[in-house]
N, C-alpha and C positions, 0 to 999 in steps of 0.2 A: 755387607756380602752375604749371599745366600750361602749354605752350609750344607742341603739336603745331598748332595754328588757326593761329598768331600771325606773320607776315610777320620778315623779318629787316633789321631795321636799317642804314642807308648811313653806311660811314664816316664821312661828314660827320655823322650821327646819331649813331651813336658817339663822334665828335670834341665835341659837342653835352654828351654827358652827360657825360664826363670834366671841360667848362669849368664844369659846374656844380657838382660834387664839390667843383671847386677854388675857383671865389670863392664860391660858399656867400653868393649875399645873399638877397635879402628871398623872389624868385619861385623861387630855382634849386631848393627842395625840393618844391616843385608841378609844378619840371619835370622831374624826376628821377622823380616821382609818375603824372606823366601819359605818360610814358616808359615804363615798365614797367607801364601799364597797353593800351601800346599791344603791345610787342615780350614782357616775360617781367623774371623780372627777374634771368634767367638772364645777363643781359648786365654785371653791376654785379658781377660776376667776372670777366667773359671780354670787357670793352672795356678797353683798356691805350695805352696815351701811348706816343709814340714810345722811352722809355726802360724803356715797362715797367711803370710805375704806376697803379696801379688806380685805383676810384672809391674805394678807405679809404684807400688812400696819400694821397690828392691833399685828401680832406677831414680827413683828421687829422694831416697834414702844416698846416694849416692852421688846426686847432681849429675845425673848426665844429659842434658838437656837435650842434644839431638830425641836421642830415644824419647823422653816423654812426650818432648813434642810430635812427634810420629804416634806413640799411644793413643795423648788424648783424646783425637777427633774420635776415635775408634772404640770409647768406652761408653759404656751405657753412664750413664747420672749415678746412678747405683756405686758403682764398681771405684767413681772418684772419694767416696765418703766409705770406702768399706773397712774394717776396722780387721784385723789379725788376728791373734788369739790371742795378745794382749792387751783389746781394745785399742789397740794404735791404729789411727786410717790414715794416709799415706802424707797428709797434713801432719801428723803429728809428727813426721819421719825426717820430712824435708825441712821443719817449723827448726827443729831441736842438733842436725844440722848445716846449718844457719846456711841454706843451699837457696842465694836469696832468685839466681836465672830461673830456678824451677819452680818455684811459689810466686813468680812473677806470671808464669804457662797455667797454673792450677787456679789460686784467686780468684781471677777474675770469674773462673768457671762454676765455682761455689755457692750454693745461698746461704746468708749470712748466719743459717742455724747452720752451718760443719763445722764454723770458727768452735762455738759452745759443744761439742762432741766432748765427753770425757774420756782417757781412754780408763786402762783398767783400776789405776792408781788413783782416777777420779780428778786430773788432772786434764785441760786443751791443749787445743800445741800451742800456745801464745802463752800460757802459765806454765809450757815446761820450759819453751823458749826461754822467759823472761830469767825465771828460775837456774837454769844451769848458766845464762850469759851475770847475770850475777852474783853467783857462784866462783868464776872465774877473777879474779882478783888483777887488779894491774896499778903497782904502785905510778909515785909519778916519772922513777927514772925510768920506767917502761914504754913511754906512753909513744915513742917511737922505734920501739923495737919488733918483732914480727908478733910477743904477743901483745903488745898494744894494740899493731892492727888486726890480729885476732878478735878484742877485746868489740871496737870499734865495729866489725863484722857483722858481731854476734847482735852489738844495738842498732845497728842497721836493719835489720832485721825486724827485732820487732819492732823497730817503728812503723815497719809494713803490714809487719801481721794487724799491728793496733787501725794502722790506719788501711786494711783492706775487713777489720770489724768495723770500722763507723762509716764505713762509703757501700757495704755489700758489695755490689759487684762492679768491680773497677777496669778500664781498660788496661791489658797489656803498653807498658812502652817499649818503646824500639830499642835494641841492642847500646845501641848510645844513652839514653838516658839509664838504663841498668847499671852501664858499667862505671856511671855518675853516681849511681846509690851505691854500689857498692866502694865507689870512692871516699865514700862518708856522706855522702848527701843524706838527710832523714827525712822518716816520711808522716806525714802528715794528713791532720783530720782526727774530727768530734768520735769518740770511744762510744759508742754506746751497750744500754746493756742487755742479752738477748737471756732467752729463756736460757736458767738452770746456771749462767753466771756470779759468781760470787764479785758484789758490787763493790764492797772494799777491795778485792785481786786488782779489779780491772779499774777503779779512784786511783792506786798506787799506780799499775800502767800505766796511764795517761799521765800520769805528773812526770816517771822515768823519761816518755816519748817527753813529753816540754822540755824535759832538762835537759837532754839530747839534742833537743833545737832551738834552747838559749845556747846552749853552750859550741853549738857549731862544733866538734872536733871531726879532725880528723887524720887518719892515717898519716 
């Protein structure tokens, strides 16, 4: 979209854009579209909150699938891997919040190198997701409870990230396929060691994915 004749948004208008991406209420996508019609789409990448988070960070972290789907075709490639002040990319935030639906939209657009980007703690997105998943302990008697289902949801996301790392760019599946995977289907695929990755960590992640595939866990 050409921005030559378009006005510049005020700070309040940029803040409102970011809030729409963060909260994702029914009217927020319409408000984002109205903002773009008035000011142009370059602000989708340039607008940042006080922690350096972009619209994609905020919408992705909160799992707003419709907004993420709308944003992605309008964003430059650099915005898909842009870090915030903590050096976390949108992939980090989507992964750590275990939002499979938005990961399925983003991951096929990423180069394989995006999966080896460390945040300020030196952790890649899959490392953050896997470690938080492992720390979420579920006892045997909790397997069929909401807590047990949450553990499976986290494992499914880790499996999908491992698959995306192994295959590089993969095609997005249908909503029906995403629903099946949300319900407990596991990702497959070989893991490759990208530049800057810790081989020991990736080996552990691959073993965890294999255990999930063999056990056939389901909520």
